[in-house]
C-alpha positions, 0 to 999 in steps of 0.5 A: 499499499502506498501512503501520502507523507509530507517532509520537511526540515526543521530549524535544527536541521532534521527532517520531519515526516508525516502521514497525514492521513493517519492521525498522530503517525510521524517520524524524523531523521537525520537525513530525507532517506533516514526519515522516509525509511523511519515513516515506513516503520511508523505507518506499519505500526500506527495501523497495528495499533489502529487495528487493535483498537478497532479504529479506523485505519486512515481518515480522508480529507 
């Protein structure tokens, strides 16, 4: 499955990445590549928790 993500660099140089259709799903990394790899894991974990809690997996904006 593919999910949309947003990526930006903060004031300290870290890359912040968020999956806007999964509430609270975000990660970071020192490089863009690291941040994008980290969000893949975060998405998997967020979806797992949402399944366990019987919450909708995503939201549509």
